N, C-alpha and C positions, 0 to 999 in steps of 0.2 A: 356721348357714350363713355368718355373718360370719367364723367361725374358718377356714373353707375358702378364703376369698378369697386370702390369700397363697400357699397351696398351688396353687390353680387358676392364678394368675398365673405362678408359677414353672414349673408343668407346661406351660403354653402357651409360655413363653419357651424351654423345653427343646425342645419340638416344633418351634418356628419355627427354632431353631438347628440342626435336623437330627437331634435325638435320636429314638430309637425307644422306644416304651413296651413294656416286657417283661411277660411273663406272671407273673414272680415278684414277690412282695411284699416290702416292707422288713421285716426281722425285728424292728425296733424299733416301728414304728407301723402296719404292715400295709397301707400304700398301695402302688400299683404303682410299680415301679422304672423308670428310664429309662436307656438306654445311649447315650452320646455319645462317639464314637470308641471308645477302649478302656476308658473309665471308666463305671462303673455308679453312678447317683446316685438318692437319694431326694429328691423335690421337697418333701415335707413337712418332713423332718428337715434338708434342705439339706446333706447329707453324702454322701461317697462310700460305697459299699457294696461289699464284696468277696464275690463268689460263688465258693465252692469247688467244684471239679469232684470227682467221685466218687474217693475214695482220696487226695485231696490233704490234706496235713498243715496244719492251721490255723495252728499256731505258725510253721511255715516261711513260709507265705504272708504272715502278719502281719509277721514279721521282715524279709522281702524288701521289703515295702511301706514299712515304717518306715525301712529303710536307704536306699531310693530317695528317699523324701520328705526325709530328712536331707541326702542328697547334693545334691538340688535346692536346698534352703535354703542350704547352704554355698556352692554355685556362685553363687546370687543375691547373697549377702553379699560374696563375693569380688569380684564385678562392681561392687557399690556402693562398696566400699572403694577399688578400683582407680580408679573415677571420681573419688572424693574426692581421691586422691593427685594425679591429673592436674590438678585445679583449684587445689590448695593451693600457697601461696607461702611459708608459714612453715616453716623447716627443722625446728623442734621438733615441729610438728604432723605434718609429713611423716614424721619418725622414728616418732612414735606410731602413725600409720596403717600404716606399713610393718611395725611389730611386730604390729599387729592382722592385717594381711594374712598375715604369716608364720604366725601361730597358726591362721588359717582354713585355709591351705594344708596345714599339718601335720595338722589334724583331717581334712581331706578325704583326705589320703594314708592315714591310719590307717583311715578308714572304708572306703576302697577295698580295703585289705588284708583287712579283716574280711569284706567282701562278695565279694571276689575268688574 
């Protein structure tokens, strides 16, 4: 029963935050899944779960999810670097950060071409 405490706590947190418990079970651990917004989560594994609709291609769905997650990560990092540039006073460090920002923007542009 002690092993269930973190799961029960997480499930309660999800329900309090407005998640709905689904009738489907996690394919990895078999516990009920929760839907919060558009995301389906396993409270025990503490991971998102993708539920495929009939006829959906698993590879395509995983590819789209991976590209979306990568885009979000790049956007977050671009924001972080931009914030560092704003605060930085050292010209050499600004140049380095600008190069990093340029690399991130190039990666984002390439990603959007692939997913476009």
